[in-house]
C-alpha positions as CSV (number, residue, x, y, z in Angstrom):
1,M,-34.3,2.9,35.2
2,E,-34.6,1.9,38.2
3,D,-37.1,0.0,36.3
4,A,-35.5,-1.8,33.2
5,E,-32.1,-2.1,36.3
6,K,-34.2,-4.3,37.9
7,G,-35.9,-6.1,34.5
8,F,-31.6,-6.3,33.3
9,Q,-30.9,-8.1,37.4
10,E,-33.8,-10.5,37.0
11,H,-32.9,-12.1,33.7
12,P,-29.5,-13.1,34.2
13,E,-27.6,-14.1,30.7
14,V,-27.6,-17.0,29.1
15,G,-24.9,-19.5,28.3
16,E,-21.5,-19.4,30.2
17,D,-21.6,-16.2,30.8
18,A,-25.4,-16.5,33.3
19,V,-23.2,-18.6,36.1
20,T,-20.8,-15.5,36.3
21,S,-23.3,-12.1,35.8
22,V,-24.7,-14.1,39.4
23,G,-22.3,-12.3,42.0
24,P,-21.3,-13.4,45.8
25,S,-24.1,-10.3,47.2
26,S,-26.8,-11.5,45.4
27,A,-29.4,-13.5,47.5
28,P,-31.0,-16.3,46.8
29,P,-34.6,-16.7,46.1
30,A,-36.7,-18.3,48.6
31,I,-37.8,-21.2,47.6
32,T,-39.1,-24.4,49.0
33,E,-37.4,-27.7,48.9
34,D,-39.3,-29.9,46.8
35,E,-38.7,-26.3,44.4
36,R,-35.0,-26.8,45.2
37,L,-34.6,-30.7,44.5
38,E,-37.0,-30.2,41.6
39,L,-33.9,-27.5,39.8
40,Q,-31.3,-29.6,41.2
41,E,-32.4,-31.9,38.7
42,E,-32.4,-30.0,36.2
43,L,-29.6,-28.5,36.9
44,T,-27.7,-32.3,36.4
45,K,-29.7,-32.8,33.7
46,V,-28.6,-29.7,31.4
47,E,-24.9,-30.4,32.9
48,E,-25.0,-34.3,31.5
49,E,-27.0,-32.5,28.2
50,I,-24.4,-30.1,27.5
51,Q,-21.6,-33.1,29.1
52,T,-23.1,-35.2,25.4
53,L,-23.4,-32.1,22.8
54,S,-19.6,-31.5,23.9
55,Q,-18.5,-35.3,23.0
56,V,-20.9,-35.1,19.8
57,L,-19.6,-32.3,18.6
58,A,-15.7,-33.2,19.3
59,V,-17.0,-36.3,17.3
60,K,-18.3,-34.5,14.8
61,E,-15.1,-32.2,14.5
62,R,-13.5,-35.0,13.9
63,R,-15.7,-36.5,11.5
64,L,-14.7,-32.8,9.8
65,A,-11.3,-32.8,9.8
66,D,-11.3,-36.9,8.0
67,I,-13.7,-35.6,5.2
68,K,-11.3,-32.1,5.1
69,R,-8.2,-34.5,4.9
70,K,-10.1,-37.3,2.1
71,L,-10.6,-34.7,-0.2
72,G,-7.2,-32.8,0.0
73,I,-8.6,-29.3,1.5
74,T,-6.0,-28.0,3.9
75,P,-5.9,-26.1,6.3
76,L,-4.7,-23.7,4.3
77,N,-6.2,-23.8,1.4
78,E,-9.2,-22.9,3.6
79,L,-7.2,-19.7,4.1
80,K,-7.0,-18.8,1.0
81,Q,-10.3,-19.5,-0.1
82,N,-11.4,-17.5,2.4
83,I,-9.2,-14.3,1.7
84,S,-10.1,-14.6,-1.7
85,K,-14.1,-14.8,-0.3
86,T,-13.3,-12.2,1.9
87,W,-11.3,-9.9,-1.0
88,Q,-14.5,-10.4,-3.8
89,E,-16.9,-9.2,-0.6
90,V,-14.3,-6.5,-0.8
91,T,-14.7,-5.1,-4.1
92,T,-17.3,-5.3,-4.5
93,S,-19.0,-3.2,-1.6
94,T,-19.7,0.4,-2.0
95,A,-17.1,1.5,0.4
96,Y,-14.4,0.1,-1.8
97,R,-16.1,1.5,-5.0
98,R,-16.7,4.8,-4.2
99,T,-12.6,4.8,-3.4
100,S,-12.4,3.6,-6.1
101,E,-13.1,5.9,-8.1
102,T,-11.9,8.4,-5.9
103,L,-8.8,8.1,-5.4
104,S,-8.7,7.7,-9.8
105,Q,-10.1,10.5,-9.9
106,A,-7.6,11.9,-7.5
107,S,-5.0,11.1,-9.6
108,L,-5.8,12.2,-13.1
109,K,-5.8,15.7,-11.2
110,A,-2.4,15.3,-10.0
111,T,-2.0,13.7,-13.3
112,A,-3.0,17.4,-15.0
113,A,-1.6,19.3,-12.1
114,F,1.7,18.5,-12.8
115,S,1.7,18.2,-16.5
116,N,0.1,21.9,-16.3
117,M,2.9,22.8,-13.9
118,G,5.9,21.4,-16.2
119,S,4.5,23.2,-19.1
120,V,4.6,26.4,-16.3
121,L,8.0,25.5,-15.5
122,S,9.4,24.9,-19.2
123,R,7.4,28.9,-20.4
124,K,9.2,30.3,-17.1
125,F,13.0,28.7,-18.4
126,E,12.4,30.1,-22.0
127,D,11.4,33.8,-20.2
128,V,14.5,33.3,-18.2
129,K,16.3,32.1,-21.5
130,N,14.5,35.1,-23.4
131,A,14.9,37.2,-21.4
132,P,17.9,40.7,-22.4
133,T,19.2,39.9,-18.9
134,F,20.7,36.1,-19.3
135,K,20.8,36.2,-22.6
136,S,23.9,39.9,-21.8
137,L,24.6,37.0,-19.6
138,E,25.7,35.1,-21.9
139,E,27.5,36.5,-24.4
140,K,29.6,38.2,-21.9
141,V,29.9,34.1,-20.6
142,E,30.6,33.6,-24.4
143,T,32.9,35.8,-25.1
144,L,34.7,34.8,-21.2
145,K,35.5,31.8,-23.0
146,T,36.5,32.7,-26.3
147,K,38.9,35.2,-24.6
148,I,40.4,32.0,-22.2
149,T,40.3,29.0,-24.8
150,P,43.5,29.2,-27.1
151,S,43.0,29.7,-30.8
152,G,45.1,28.2,-32.9
153,P,46.2,28.7,-36.7
154,G,43.0,26.8,-37.4
155,S,40.0,27.8,-35.4
156,D,37.9,30.5,-35.4
157,P,35.9,31.7,-32.3
158,S,32.6,32.5,-34.0
159,N,32.7,28.8,-34.3
160,P,32.4,27.2,-30.4
161,D,33.3,23.9,-32.4
162,S,36.0,24.8,-34.0
163,Q,37.9,25.1,-31.0
164,D,37.1,22.6,-29.5
165,D,39.5,20.4,-32.1
166,P,43.1,18.9,-31.0
167,P,45.7,21.7,-33.5
168,S,45.8,19.9,-36.6
169,E,50.2,19.3,-35.9
170,S,51.1,16.6,-33.9
171,L,53.7,17.4,-31.2
172,G,56.2,16.4,-33.5
173,G,56.1,20.0,-35.9
174,Q,54.5,17.5,-39.1
175,P,50.8,17.6,-40.3
176,E,49.1,14.3,-38.9
177,D,47.9,12.5,-42.5
178,P,44.0,12.5,-43.0
179,P,42.8,8.9,-42.8
180,T,41.6,7.1,-45.9
181,E,39.6,4.1,-45.8
182,D,42.6,2.2,-45.5
183,T,43.7,3.1,-42.7
184,P,41.5,3.0,-39.7
185,M,40.2,6.0,-37.5
186,K,43.1,6.6,-34.0
């Protein structure tokens, strides 16, 4: 492992991080004055090349922006295209298809389970309704309702619909006239 660390330290990273990867604690290797001058010249050349490339890049970026402006391509349009492309890539991915299929199957199973549960509950309520205890309770409530509801001369206690009809006599004691075709109902 020490050999790997030495190899890593001897080969600094390429790019901007190369300067920061060599700390002040590492001693410069012993070089001659001629090698130092040669390296200094190379350093100057590389810095000039970097500056030139940066300027060329800036010119190219301005040209790109000008072309896009002339074509009517806005950053919003680019964003829409990127989102559309990304969404297409996502929906065609294997993971998305598998997830979609799994959720679809889960949805079908949940629907079947709820339907089954509804059928079971419906049957249970029907069983409770048909149980002798419920029938007895229902008869007692009906009897109590019949006893509490005042029965008029025209009401039939065995017919629950007749109990809800208003008395055939008005408050004045005279019977109401039955509605005719000419007389609208109140």
